[in-house]
A tleap script that builds the chain and sets N, CA, C and O, in Angstrom:
source leaprc.protein.ff14SB
mol = sequence {
  NMET ARG GLU ILE CYS ARG LYS CYS SER GLN
  ARG GLU VAL ALA ILE ASN TYR HIE LYS ASN
  GLY THR THR TYR TYR ARG SER VAL CYS ASP
  HIE CYS SER LYS LYS ARG ILE LYS SER ASN
  PHE PRO TRP GLU LYS ALA GLY TYR LYS LYS
  LYS ASN ILE CYS ASP ARG CYS GLY PHE HIE
  SER LYS HIE PRO GLU GLN PHE ASN VAL PHE
  HIE ILE ASP GLY ASP LEU ARG ASN CYS ARG
  HIE LEU ASN LEU LYS THR VAL CYS ALA ASN
  CYS GLN ARG ILE PHE ASN LYS GLU GLU THR
  ARG TRP ARG ARG GLY ASP LEU VAL PRO ASP
  CPHE
}
set mol.1.N position { 9.256 -28.455 29.014 }
set mol.1.CA position { 8.410 -28.270 27.881 }
set mol.1.C position { 7.188 -27.382 28.180 }
set mol.1.O position { 6.414 -27.462 29.134 }
set mol.2.N position { 7.189 -26.379 26.985 }
set mol.2.CA position { 6.070 -25.478 27.155 }
set mol.2.C position { 4.662 -25.852 27.187 }
set mol.2.O position { 4.351 -26.849 26.536 }
set mol.3.N position { 3.696 -25.189 27.871 }
set mol.3.CA position { 2.341 -25.488 27.653 }
set mol.3.C position { 1.724 -25.278 26.124 }
set mol.3.O position { 2.319 -24.565 25.317 }
set mol.4.N position { 0.761 -25.803 25.866 }
set mol.4.CA position { -0.083 -25.791 24.616 }
set mol.4.C position { -0.878 -24.358 24.510 }
set mol.4.O position { -1.285 -23.874 25.567 }
set mol.5.N position { -1.065 -23.810 23.546 }
set mol.5.CA position { -1.827 -22.370 23.268 }
set mol.5.C position { -3.307 -22.829 23.753 }
set mol.5.O position { -3.893 -23.863 23.430 }
set mol.6.N position { -3.719 -21.886 24.536 }
set mol.6.CA position { -5.265 -22.074 25.087 }
set mol.6.C position { -6.142 -21.737 23.817 }
set mol.6.O position { -7.239 -22.295 23.821 }
set mol.7.N position { -5.904 -21.038 22.875 }
set mol.7.CA position { -6.765 -20.571 21.796 }
set mol.7.C position { -6.884 -21.666 20.669 }
set mol.7.O position { -7.968 -22.130 20.316 }
set mol.8.N position { -5.678 -22.033 20.142 }
set mol.8.CA position { -5.704 -22.951 18.954 }
set mol.8.C position { -5.392 -24.362 19.386 }
set mol.8.O position { -5.630 -25.234 18.551 }
set mol.9.N position { -4.942 -24.701 20.450 }
set mol.9.CA position { -4.404 -26.017 21.101 }
set mol.9.C position { -3.654 -26.610 20.079 }
set mol.9.O position { -4.005 -27.779 19.918 }
set mol.10.N position { -2.677 -26.224 19.257 }
set mol.10.CA position { -1.648 -26.574 18.376 }
set mol.10.C position { -0.396 -26.341 18.726 }
set mol.10.O position { 0.412 -27.259 18.874 }
set mol.11.N position { -0.066 -24.931 18.916 }
set mol.11.CA position { 1.313 -24.640 18.804 }
set mol.11.C position { 1.584 -24.437 20.617 }
set mol.11.O position { 0.734 -24.519 21.503 }
set mol.12.N position { 3.039 -24.159 20.748 }
set mol.12.CA position { 3.558 -23.801 21.968 }
set mol.12.C position { 3.353 -22.577 22.399 }
set mol.12.O position { 3.470 -21.703 21.540 }
set mol.13.N position { 3.019 -22.168 23.711 }
set mol.13.CA position { 2.781 -20.786 23.938 }
set mol.13.C position { 4.034 -19.870 23.841 }
set mol.13.O position { 5.174 -20.324 23.942 }
set mol.14.N position { 3.760 -18.567 23.641 }
set mol.14.CA position { 5.023 -17.656 23.261 }
set mol.14.C position { 5.840 -17.360 24.614 }
set mol.14.O position { 5.331 -17.399 25.734 }
set mol.15.N position { 6.960 -17.110 24.387 }
set mol.15.CA position { 7.756 -16.541 25.509 }
set mol.15.C position { 7.379 -14.973 25.642 }
set mol.15.O position { 7.382 -14.141 24.734 }
set mol.16.N position { 7.081 -14.797 26.883 }
set mol.16.CA position { 6.796 -13.350 27.260 }
set mol.16.C position { 8.076 -12.386 27.507 }
set mol.16.O position { 8.294 -11.354 26.871 }
set mol.17.N position { 8.891 -12.916 28.558 }
set mol.17.CA position { 10.016 -12.260 28.973 }
set mol.17.C position { 10.860 -13.272 29.997 }
set mol.17.O position { 10.362 -14.261 30.535 }
set mol.18.N position { 12.215 -12.834 30.156 }
set mol.18.CA position { 12.790 -13.538 31.206 }
set mol.18.C position { 13.171 -12.626 32.268 }
set mol.18.O position { 13.439 -11.467 31.951 }
set mol.19.N position { 13.233 -12.989 33.505 }
set mol.19.CA position { 13.820 -12.204 34.833 }
set mol.19.C position { 14.335 -12.978 35.758 }
set mol.19.O position { 13.748 -13.997 36.123 }
set mol.20.N position { 15.344 -12.648 36.192 }
set mol.20.CA position { 16.293 -13.447 37.153 }
set mol.20.C position { 16.265 -14.871 36.765 }
set mol.20.O position { 15.834 -15.656 37.609 }
set mol.21.N position { 16.684 -15.368 35.535 }
set mol.21.CA position { 16.773 -16.620 35.219 }
set mol.21.C position { 15.525 -17.421 35.007 }
set mol.21.O position { 15.544 -18.610 34.690 }
set mol.22.N position { 14.382 -16.675 35.209 }
set mol.22.CA position { 13.151 -17.401 34.956 }
set mol.22.C position { 12.528 -16.929 33.772 }
set mol.22.O position { 12.543 -15.750 33.419 }
set mol.23.N position { 11.955 -17.899 33.135 }
set mol.23.CA position { 11.184 -17.595 31.771 }
set mol.23.C position { 9.732 -17.475 31.996 }
set mol.23.O position { 9.121 -18.381 32.563 }
set mol.24.N position { 9.121 -16.353 31.563 }
set mol.24.CA position { 7.585 -16.408 31.845 }
set mol.24.C position { 7.050 -16.521 30.370 }
set mol.24.O position { 7.664 -16.159 29.366 }
set mol.25.N position { 5.759 -17.104 30.418 }
set mol.25.CA position { 5.461 -17.377 29.174 }
set mol.25.C position { 3.969 -16.858 28.914 }
set mol.25.O position { 3.234 -16.798 29.900 }
set mol.26.N position { 3.489 -16.499 27.728 }
set mol.26.CA position { 2.228 -15.993 27.650 }
set mol.26.C position { 1.149 -17.209 27.617 }
set mol.26.O position { 1.534 -18.371 27.743 }
set mol.27.N position { -0.220 -16.881 27.442 }
set mol.27.CA position { -1.149 -18.153 27.541 }
set mol.27.C position { -1.426 -18.228 26.127 }
set mol.27.O position { -2.299 -19.074 25.931 }
set mol.28.N position { -1.045 -17.703 25.113 }
set mol.28.CA position { -1.273 -18.260 23.635 }
set mol.28.C position { 0.014 -18.222 22.801 }
set mol.28.O position { 1.049 -17.748 23.269 }
set mol.29.N position { -0.050 -18.665 21.712 }
set mol.29.CA position { 1.083 -18.837 20.737 }
set mol.29.C position { 1.345 -17.350 20.068 }
set mol.29.O position { 0.487 -16.474 20.173 }
set mol.30.N position { 2.515 -17.138 19.413 }
set mol.30.CA position { 2.801 -16.041 18.675 }
set mol.30.C position { 1.582 -15.830 17.608 }
set mol.30.O position { 1.013 -14.744 17.492 }
set mol.31.N position { 1.271 -16.885 16.908 }
set mol.31.CA position { 0.323 -16.736 15.718 }
set mol.31.C position { -0.983 -16.324 16.185 }
set mol.31.O position { -1.664 -15.533 15.532 }
set mol.32.N position { -1.426 -16.896 17.454 }
set mol.32.CA position { -2.817 -16.517 18.032 }
set mol.32.C position { -2.951 -14.906 18.690 }
set mol.32.O position { -3.926 -14.160 18.771 }
set mol.33.N position { -1.607 -14.745 19.088 }
set mol.33.CA position { -1.617 -13.255 19.648 }
set mol.33.C position { -1.480 -12.209 18.651 }
set mol.33.O position { -1.904 -11.073 18.864 }
set mol.34.N position { -0.857 -12.574 17.481 }
set mol.34.CA position { -1.047 -11.542 16.262 }
set mol.34.C position { -2.317 -11.416 15.633 }
set mol.34.O position { -2.643 -10.357 15.097 }
set mol.35.N position { -3.080 -12.443 15.657 }
set mol.35.CA position { -4.522 -12.313 15.068 }
set mol.35.C position { -5.475 -11.693 15.926 }
set mol.35.O position { -6.562 -11.314 15.488 }
set mol.36.N position { -5.104 -11.550 17.256 }
set mol.36.CA position { -6.358 -11.010 18.176 }
set mol.36.C position { -6.241 -9.585 17.868 }
set mol.36.O position { -5.275 -8.881 18.163 }
set mol.37.N position { -7.282 -9.221 17.261 }
set mol.37.CA position { -7.523 -7.824 17.129 }
set mol.37.C position { -8.928 -7.223 17.465 }
set mol.37.O position { -9.932 -7.521 16.817 }
set mol.38.N position { -8.931 -6.373 18.502 }
set mol.38.CA position { -10.040 -5.841 19.125 }
set mol.38.C position { -10.715 -4.689 18.297 }
set mol.38.O position { -10.115 -3.756 17.764 }
set mol.39.N position { -11.995 -4.907 18.284 }
set mol.39.CA position { -12.753 -3.830 17.276 }
set mol.39.C position { -13.213 -2.696 18.356 }
set mol.39.O position { -13.577 -2.881 19.518 }
set mol.40.N position { -13.109 -1.646 17.743 }
set mol.40.CA position { -13.463 -0.477 18.491 }
set mol.40.C position { -14.814 -0.009 18.256 }
set mol.40.O position { -15.381 0.784 19.008 }
set mol.41.N position { -15.421 -0.594 17.016 }
set mol.41.CA position { -16.506 -0.013 16.305 }
set mol.41.C position { -17.742 -1.027 16.587 }
set mol.41.O position { -17.683 -2.204 16.231 }
set mol.42.N position { -18.956 -0.433 17.306 }
set mol.42.CA position { -20.037 -1.367 17.473 }
set mol.42.C position { -20.645 -2.005 16.344 }
set mol.42.O position { -21.235 -3.070 16.523 }
set mol.43.N position { -20.579 -1.511 15.245 }
set mol.43.CA position { -21.031 -2.344 14.261 }
set mol.43.C position { -20.112 -3.458 13.593 }
set mol.43.O position { -20.541 -4.272 12.776 }
set mol.44.N position { -18.934 -3.401 13.991 }
set mol.44.CA position { -18.031 -4.697 13.692 }
set mol.44.C position { -18.535 -5.679 14.628 }
set mol.44.O position { -18.881 -6.812 14.293 }
set mol.45.N position { -18.572 -5.192 15.885 }
set mol.45.CA position { -18.915 -6.148 16.876 }
set mol.45.C position { -20.348 -6.850 16.633 }
set mol.45.O position { -20.527 -8.033 16.923 }
set mol.46.N position { -21.379 -6.011 16.066 }
set mol.46.CA position { -22.627 -6.537 15.556 }
set mol.46.C position { -22.532 -7.586 14.428 }
set mol.46.O position { -23.458 -8.355 14.168 }
set mol.47.N position { -21.267 -7.565 13.732 }
set mol.47.CA position { -21.181 -8.452 12.592 }
set mol.47.C position { -21.121 -7.893 11.396 }
set mol.47.O position { -20.758 -8.598 10.455 }
set mol.48.N position { -21.409 -6.733 11.213 }
set mol.48.CA position { -21.505 -5.766 10.036 }
set mol.48.C position { -20.257 -5.712 9.294 }
set mol.48.O position { -19.294 -5.381 9.986 }
set mol.49.N position { -19.989 -5.975 7.934 }
set mol.49.CA position { -18.742 -5.945 7.349 }
set mol.49.C position { -18.974 -4.668 6.216 }
set mol.49.O position { -20.012 -4.628 5.556 }
set mol.50.N position { -17.983 -3.714 6.075 }
set mol.50.CA position { -18.106 -2.947 4.852 }
set mol.50.C position { -17.847 -3.786 3.488 }
set mol.50.O position { -17.185 -4.799 3.264 }
set mol.51.N position { -18.598 -2.995 2.714 }
set mol.51.CA position { -18.587 -3.575 1.332 }
set mol.51.C position { -17.536 -2.830 0.499 }
set mol.51.O position { -17.008 -1.822 0.969 }
set mol.52.N position { -17.189 -3.316 -0.806 }
set mol.52.CA position { -16.390 -2.670 -1.553 }
set mol.52.C position { -17.120 -1.740 -2.705 }
set mol.52.O position { -16.525 -1.388 -3.724 }
set mol.53.N position { -18.329 -1.431 -2.443 }
set mol.53.CA position { -19.237 -0.518 -3.330 }
set mol.53.C position { -19.981 0.432 -2.303 }
set mol.53.O position { -20.297 0.100 -1.160 }
set mol.54.N position { -20.187 1.537 -2.827 }
set mol.54.CA position { -20.780 2.314 -2.182 }
set mol.54.C position { -22.428 2.149 -2.311 }
set mol.54.O position { -22.939 2.140 -3.431 }
set mol.55.N position { -23.112 2.039 -1.295 }
set mol.55.CA position { -24.623 1.883 -1.424 }
set mol.55.C position { -25.335 3.009 -2.046 }
set mol.55.O position { -26.377 2.825 -2.676 }
set mol.56.N position { -24.789 4.205 -1.885 }
set mol.56.CA position { -25.625 5.201 -2.531 }
set mol.56.C position { -25.142 5.697 -3.931 }
set mol.56.O position { -26.040 6.068 -4.686 }
set mol.57.N position { -23.920 5.756 -4.368 }
set mol.57.CA position { -23.692 6.239 -5.692 }
set mol.57.C position { -23.096 4.844 -6.548 }
set mol.57.O position { -23.124 4.890 -7.778 }
set mol.58.N position { -22.654 3.827 -5.979 }
set mol.58.CA position { -22.203 2.647 -6.695 }
set mol.58.C position { -20.696 2.669 -6.900 }
set mol.58.O position { -20.156 1.921 -7.715 }
set mol.59.N position { -19.965 3.612 -6.083 }
set mol.59.CA position { -18.585 3.691 -6.418 }
set mol.59.C position { -17.933 2.366 -5.911 }
set mol.59.O position { -18.155 1.866 -4.809 }
set mol.60.N position { -17.083 1.857 -6.885 }
set mol.60.CA position { -16.236 0.597 -6.470 }
set mol.60.C position { -14.912 0.820 -6.125 }
set mol.60.O position { -14.306 1.655 -6.797 }
set mol.61.N position { -14.292 0.217 -5.165 }
set mol.61.CA position { -12.881 0.384 -4.847 }
set mol.61.C position { -12.225 -0.962 -4.283 }
set mol.61.O position { -12.932 -1.851 -3.809 }
set mol.62.N position { -10.895 -1.056 -4.357 }
set mol.62.CA position { -10.174 -2.166 -3.877 }
set mol.62.C position { -10.038 -1.985 -2.533 }
set mol.62.O position { -10.059 -2.984 -1.814 }
set mol.63.N position { -9.880 -0.716 -1.975 }
set mol.63.CA position { -9.478 -0.176 -0.638 }
set mol.63.C position { -10.537 0.030 0.398 }
set mol.63.O position { -11.225 1.040 0.247 }
set mol.64.N position { -10.773 -0.673 1.334 }
set mol.64.CA position { -11.856 -0.442 2.193 }
set mol.64.C position { -11.496 0.996 3.151 }
set mol.64.O position { -12.349 1.421 3.931 }
set mol.65.N position { -10.458 1.525 3.034 }
set mol.65.CA position { -10.284 2.695 3.730 }
set mol.65.C position { -11.232 3.866 2.936 }
set mol.65.O position { -11.551 4.899 3.525 }
set mol.66.N position { -11.549 3.654 1.863 }
set mol.66.CA position { -12.335 4.821 1.152 }
set mol.66.C position { -13.847 4.613 1.502 }
set mol.66.O position { -14.685 5.293 0.911 }
set mol.67.N position { -14.207 3.728 2.410 }
set mol.67.CA position { -15.598 3.737 2.728 }
set mol.67.C position { -15.689 3.814 4.233 }
set mol.67.O position { -14.804 3.512 5.034 }
set mol.68.N position { -16.946 4.283 4.499 }
set mol.68.CA position { -17.338 4.427 6.021 }
set mol.68.C position { -18.711 3.811 6.090 }
set mol.68.O position { -19.460 3.680 5.122 }
set mol.69.N position { -18.999 3.407 7.460 }
set mol.69.CA position { -20.219 2.835 7.643 }
set mol.69.C position { -21.200 4.025 7.976 }
set mol.69.O position { -20.828 5.007 8.618 }
set mol.70.N position { -22.285 3.890 7.566 }
set mol.70.CA position { -23.202 5.069 7.720 }
set mol.70.C position { -24.554 4.620 8.409 }
set mol.70.O position { -25.156 3.675 7.899 }
set mol.71.N position { -25.086 5.251 9.565 }
set mol.71.CA position { -26.258 4.803 10.294 }
set mol.71.C position { -27.324 5.647 9.655 }
set mol.71.O position { -27.296 6.874 9.561 }
set mol.72.N position { -28.239 4.862 9.240 }
set mol.72.CA position { -29.240 5.493 8.323 }
set mol.72.C position { -30.060 6.403 9.258 }
set mol.72.O position { -30.370 7.499 8.791 }
set mol.73.N position { -30.474 6.095 10.567 }
set mol.73.CA position { -31.334 6.729 11.448 }
set mol.73.C position { -30.486 7.798 12.359 }
set mol.73.O position { -31.012 8.469 13.248 }
set mol.74.N position { -29.201 7.855 12.034 }
set mol.74.CA position { -28.343 8.879 12.784 }
set mol.74.C position { -27.986 8.259 14.257 }
set mol.74.O position { -27.253 8.946 14.968 }
set mol.75.N position { -28.390 7.184 14.689 }
set mol.75.CA position { -28.213 6.703 16.031 }
set mol.75.C position { -26.826 5.660 15.937 }
set mol.75.O position { -26.835 4.587 15.333 }
set mol.76.N position { -25.839 6.134 16.550 }
set mol.76.CA position { -24.849 5.270 16.386 }
set mol.76.C position { -24.783 3.972 17.299 }
set mol.76.O position { -23.891 3.137 17.156 }
set mol.77.N position { -25.621 3.879 18.088 }
set mol.77.CA position { -25.839 2.666 18.941 }
set mol.77.C position { -26.851 1.698 18.246 }
set mol.77.O position { -27.024 0.569 18.704 }
set mol.78.N position { -27.480 2.112 17.206 }
set mol.78.CA position { -28.514 1.142 16.641 }
set mol.78.C position { -27.721 0.514 15.491 }
set mol.78.O position { -27.697 1.071 14.394 }
set mol.79.N position { -27.108 -0.567 15.704 }
set mol.79.CA position { -26.401 -1.297 14.739 }
set mol.79.C position { -26.924 -2.595 14.201 }
set mol.79.O position { -26.239 -3.578 13.920 }
set mol.80.N position { -28.050 -2.491 14.108 }
set mol.80.CA position { -28.944 -3.407 13.254 }
set mol.80.C position { -28.492 -3.291 11.825 }
set mol.80.O position { -28.250 -2.170 11.377 }
set mol.81.N position { -28.354 -4.408 11.042 }
set mol.81.CA position { -27.878 -4.325 9.777 }
set mol.81.C position { -28.743 -3.658 8.780 }
set mol.81.O position { -28.186 -3.167 7.799 }
set mol.82.N position { -30.160 -3.563 8.906 }
set mol.82.CA position { -30.952 -2.752 8.120 }
set mol.82.C position { -30.685 -1.179 8.230 }
set mol.82.O position { -30.948 -0.397 7.316 }
set mol.83.N position { -30.127 -0.805 9.470 }
set mol.83.CA position { -29.763 0.358 9.609 }
set mol.83.C position { -28.490 0.828 9.216 }
set mol.83.O position { -28.240 2.033 9.197 }
set mol.84.N position { -27.543 -0.172 8.853 }
set mol.84.CA position { -26.153 0.153 8.364 }
set mol.84.C position { -25.982 0.243 6.795 }
set mol.84.O position { -26.529 -0.620 6.108 }
set mol.85.N position { -25.315 1.158 6.255 }
set mol.85.CA position { -24.913 1.116 4.988 }
set mol.85.C position { -23.533 1.587 4.690 }
set mol.85.O position { -23.005 2.446 5.396 }
set mol.86.N position { -22.920 1.043 3.644 }
set mol.86.CA position { -21.570 1.509 3.381 }
set mol.86.C position { -21.657 2.453 2.319 }
set mol.86.O position { -22.308 2.309 1.284 }
set mol.87.N position { -20.829 3.609 2.703 }
set mol.87.CA position { -20.833 4.859 1.757 }
set mol.87.C position { -19.339 5.307 1.579 }
set mol.87.O position { -18.499 5.176 2.469 }
set mol.88.N position { -19.095 5.834 0.376 }
set mol.88.CA position { -17.801 6.183 -0.065 }
set mol.88.C position { -17.505 7.568 0.817 }
set mol.88.O position { -18.416 8.220 1.327 }
set mol.89.N position { -16.220 7.889 0.911 }
set mol.89.CA position { -15.925 9.165 1.368 }
set mol.89.C position { -16.568 10.290 0.934 }
set mol.89.O position { -16.980 11.116 1.749 }
set mol.90.N position { -16.722 10.445 -0.381 }
set mol.90.CA position { -17.205 11.521 -1.315 }
set mol.90.C position { -18.790 11.653 -0.664 }
set mol.90.O position { -19.147 12.725 -0.174 }
set mol.91.N position { -19.655 10.536 -0.703 }
set mol.91.CA position { -20.907 10.672 -0.153 }
set mol.91.C position { -20.904 10.970 1.164 }
set mol.91.O position { -21.757 11.808 1.456 }
set mol.92.N position { -20.249 10.581 2.055 }
set mol.92.CA position { -20.109 10.926 3.488 }
set mol.92.C position { -19.827 12.392 3.494 }
set mol.92.O position { -20.554 12.965 4.305 }
set mol.93.N position { -19.048 13.151 2.888 }
set mol.93.CA position { -18.858 14.521 2.916 }
set mol.93.C position { -19.938 15.296 2.520 }
set mol.93.O position { -20.262 16.317 3.127 }
set mol.94.N position { -20.557 14.845 1.471 }
set mol.94.CA position { -21.838 15.602 0.900 }
set mol.94.C position { -22.808 15.414 2.108 }
set mol.94.O position { -23.323 16.430 2.574 }
set mol.95.N position { -23.034 14.468 2.533 }
set mol.95.CA position { -24.002 14.349 3.751 }
set mol.95.C position { -23.519 15.345 4.841 }
set mol.95.O position { -24.312 16.148 5.333 }
set mol.96.N position { -22.266 15.293 5.201 }
set mol.96.CA position { -21.949 16.181 6.145 }
set mol.96.C position { -22.015 17.914 5.863 }
set mol.96.O position { -22.229 18.777 6.715 }
set mol.97.N position { -21.790 18.088 4.556 }
set mol.97.CA position { -21.814 19.460 4.105 }
set mol.97.C position { -23.445 19.799 4.093 }
set mol.97.O position { -23.908 20.797 4.647 }
set mol.98.N position { -24.131 18.955 3.478 }
set mol.98.CA position { -25.368 19.447 3.410 }
set mol.98.C position { -26.237 19.335 4.448 }
set mol.98.O position { -27.372 19.805 4.370 }
set mol.99.N position { -25.733 18.618 5.664 }
set mol.99.CA position { -26.515 18.227 6.825 }
set mol.99.C position { -27.887 17.555 6.663 }
set mol.99.O position { -28.858 17.715 7.401 }
set mol.100.N position { -27.818 16.912 5.764 }
set mol.100.CA position { -29.186 16.066 5.343 }
set mol.100.C position { -29.077 14.543 5.713 }
set mol.100.O position { -27.969 14.007 5.706 }
set mol.101.N position { -30.038 13.943 5.987 }
set mol.101.CA position { -30.238 12.599 6.166 }
set mol.101.C position { -30.904 11.987 5.140 }
set mol.101.O position { -31.796 12.543 4.499 }
set mol.102.N position { -30.407 10.547 4.897 }
set mol.102.CA position { -31.308 9.809 3.851 }
set mol.102.C position { -32.678 9.739 4.288 }
set mol.102.O position { -32.984 9.364 5.420 }
set mol.103.N position { -33.610 10.138 3.303 }
set mol.103.CA position { -34.900 9.850 3.424 }
set mol.103.C position { -35.337 8.437 3.341 }
set mol.103.O position { -34.611 7.594 2.814 }
set mol.104.N position { -36.493 8.144 3.839 }
set mol.104.CA position { -37.024 6.818 3.505 }
set mol.104.C position { -37.318 6.586 2.162 }
set mol.104.O position { -37.942 7.427 1.515 }
set mol.105.N position { -36.891 5.412 1.612 }
set mol.105.CA position { -36.944 5.214 0.234 }
set mol.105.C position { -35.650 5.404 -0.642 }
set mol.105.O position { -35.537 4.977 -1.791 }
set mol.106.N position { -34.761 6.050 0.002 }
set mol.106.CA position { -33.597 6.392 -0.772 }
set mol.106.C position { -32.661 5.350 -0.612 }
set mol.106.O position { -31.621 5.430 -1.265 }
set mol.107.N position { -32.858 4.274 0.222 }
set mol.107.CA position { -32.119 3.085 0.310 }
set mol.107.C position { -33.008 1.835 0.338 }
set mol.107.O position { -34.069 1.753 0.957 }
set mol.108.N position { -32.540 1.032 -0.285 }
set mol.108.CA position { -33.221 -0.368 -0.229 }
set mol.108.C position { -32.428 -1.288 0.701 }
set mol.108.O position { -31.226 -1.481 0.518 }
set mol.109.N position { -33.171 -1.902 1.785 }
set mol.109.CA position { -32.329 -2.795 2.832 }
set mol.109.C position { -31.890 -4.170 1.993 }
set mol.109.O position { -32.515 -4.730 1.093 }
set mol.110.N position { -30.617 -4.523 2.583 }
set mol.110.CA position { -30.102 -5.737 1.977 }
set mol.110.C position { -30.785 -7.048 2.659 }
set mol.110.O position { -30.814 -7.144 3.886 }
set mol.111.N position { -31.267 -7.930 1.916 }
set mol.111.CA position { -31.980 -9.035 2.251 }
set mol.111.C position { -30.996 -10.352 2.192 }
set mol.111.O position { -31.442 -11.468 2.461 }
savepdb mol mol.pdb
quit
């Protein structure tokens, strides 16, 4: 009998591979191994989630791929929620083209 998944404690662990007649198992079940997605973005690790509306122009979309997370002070390591805003791809391009930053007062922090 297989061991139980370390993460969910409900399902049996998944088979990893067979070698020389021996079966080797993973430490988690198939369901938990598929859910495990590691984030490469510090703002995601800090708990910030992209919105479906641009904080600058108000553009709405069903697809989060059309939005970027913008750091108001320009410091990518500063992932405080008051420093992060969701902007659409168009606004992001405008910022890059004009090489301007948002001035104090252009954004209202979320409470």
